[in-house]
C-alpha positions, 0 to 999 in steps of 0.5 A: 122925516114925516110919515105919509098918512097911511104909515101913521100909527093908530092910537089906543083910542082907536080901539077904545070904542064899541066893537061894532064901530071898530070892526068895519073901521079896521078894513084897509088898516095895516097890521105889522108883525115884527119878529127876529125872522123879519117883518110882515105887513098885512092889509086887513080885508075881512073881520068879525066882531064879537061883543062879549057877554051880550053875544052868544057867539063870543068866547066871553058870553058866559063870563071871564075865564083864564082862556078869555081874560085878555078880551076884558081889556085894556083895548089894543091888545091881542087875544089868541085862541087855539081851535079844533086842536090844530089852529090859532086865531088872532083877535084885537081887543076893543071897547072899554076895559072890563067889558069883553069884546074883540075883533077876529082877523079873518083875512088880509093881503100880505103887502110886505114880507110875502117871502117870509109868509110863504115859508110858513104857508107852503100849501098856499097856491098863490099870494092871495091865499097866504092869509085867506082865512083866520087860521091861515092869517095866524100861520102866515104871521107866526101867531100862537098862544105865546102872543096872547096879551101882546100889546099893539102899543107896547113900543119897539119890543112889541111883536105887533104894531098897526098903521092907519093904512087906507080905510075902506069907503063905507060903500065898499064895506059888505056885511053878513053873518059870521062864519061858522057861528051857530045858535042865537048868535048865528044871524048877527051880521057882524062879519065885515069885508072889503067888497070884491077883494080876492083875499076874502075867505068864503062864507060857511054856515055853522055845521053841528059836529056829530059825536062819534059813537 
């Protein structure tokens, strides 16, 4: 049986490009999460680009560490980090190996497996909120640091795969500053989202954290 165009798997070459090309091109693509509990499919609606050692907002800005090692390639792997002592966030590594860059998955629409996602996101008021924000997305897909380094193209045993989906037309792609990024990277318009999509998360500017006295 020949797969329909939207069910055609992407190739690793898709990710072997500059991060600012890959990020907006991910909108409308379908990320598939495979697990023993079942399968979930997510149509990507919001992402952010992080350009490694040339980007003050990136985890790799100050060089390679055990935490960010996956960002340095090869492309097509998953980078997972833990933030604020409570949430995981999922990124897809892109660009040539050795040059750290990744796309943060900020939001999407669950198009298959919503019942399983709801069991993990009991606080969601409706299905549009299941993956509305990077921490919610990771929770809905049951993503944690154990999946750091997973290969999107690792074969039938991989926890993830990605399908072509229906790419968003360029005139429907909005862009603006990244959420919560401060300092020199605050103004980079490297957040991309599908215009008027109800699953896109609200923008929040960076708010410096106060030290407790």
